[in-house]
N, C-alpha and C positions, 0 to 999 in steps of 0.2 A: 504494500500500500504506500502511496506517495505521501508527502508531507509539505505543508506550507512553511517557508522560512522567511521571517521578517528580518531585514538587516538595513544598514545605513550605507548610502553611497558616500564617496569622498566629499561631495557637496553637503553632507549632513542630512540630505533628504532621505526619506524612507522608501523602501521597495519591498516587494515580496517575490519569491520564486516558488514555483511548484516543482518539487524535486521527486524523481522516481524512487522506488524502493532500492534501486541499484545506485542511487546517489547522483544521477545525472539530472541537470536542470532541464525541465520541459518547457516551462513558461516563465516569463519575467514581466512584472508589472511596470507601468510608468512610474514616475517619481511622485511622492506624496510629501507635503510639507509637514504634516502631523501624523504620528503613528496611528491614532485612532481612525483616521481616514483610510489608511492601509487595511486595518483590521475590519472596518465596515465593508470594504470592497471584497475582502476574502469571504466574509459571511454572505454577502450578496451573491457572489459566484457560487458558493456551496449550495445556497438555497435555490438558485435559478439555473443550474447547469443543464437541466433538461430543455431549457429554452435557448441554449447557446447555439451560435452559428460559428462554424470553423471555416474561415476564409483562407483558402490555400493559394500559395504563391510560389514562383520559381525565380531565383535570382539570375542575373546575367551570367554568373559563374556556374550555373547548373545546380545550385543547392535549393532545397525545398524548405518552406516554413509556413506557418499559419498564424492567424490572428484570431483570438477568442473574442467574439462579439456577443453582447447581451443587450437587448433594448436599444439597438443602434449605437451602442457605446463600445469602443475598444477597451477591453478589460486587461488584456495581456497579449504578448507576442511570444511565439515559440523560439527555441533555438533553431539553428540551421541543421538540416538533415541531408545526408548524401543521397538518399533514395526516397521515393514516394512511400515505399513499404515501411521504412523506419519512421517517417512522418506519421503515417496512419497508426503505427503502434503507439506513438506518443499521444495521439488523439484518443485511442482506445483506453490507454492508461488513465487519462483524464476522466473520461466518461465512466469508467469502472470504479475509480477510487477517490476522486476529488471530493465528493459530497461528504465522505466520512473521514477525511484526512484531518490529522492534528495540525496545530500551529505551533511552531517553535520560534521564539523571539530572541534573536541575537543582536538586537539593535542598541542595547545598552553599551556603555563604554567600559563596563566591568570585564575583567579578564575571566574567561571561562576556565582556563587552566592556569592558575597562578604560578608564578615562577618559584622554583624550589632552590634554596641555597644549599649546595652540596659541600660547601667549604667548612661546615661545622664538624 
């Protein structure tokens, strides 16, 4: 099952990624000024995924990607895939597990793994 990960960009704005069970980013959101806006959009997507439209594109370099659209609003864009099959697997993962996915918040400035002093 995938998971939503909230983090901060270098610009200090918030974003979320939907990450597969294998640890690969499937979707990335636009930037949010406030964390609660990011959280609200995650809940909106989870509640309305059955209404989502997946607009598929191909880059000039031959890579495939999609945009997640709900109520005529772009909610997130996918990573680039080398084949249409891999892109479809990403979409299938979203449809299958997004609505029951947990949210991990790594947006605070606290160290997740504090430094250990081995000199003692």
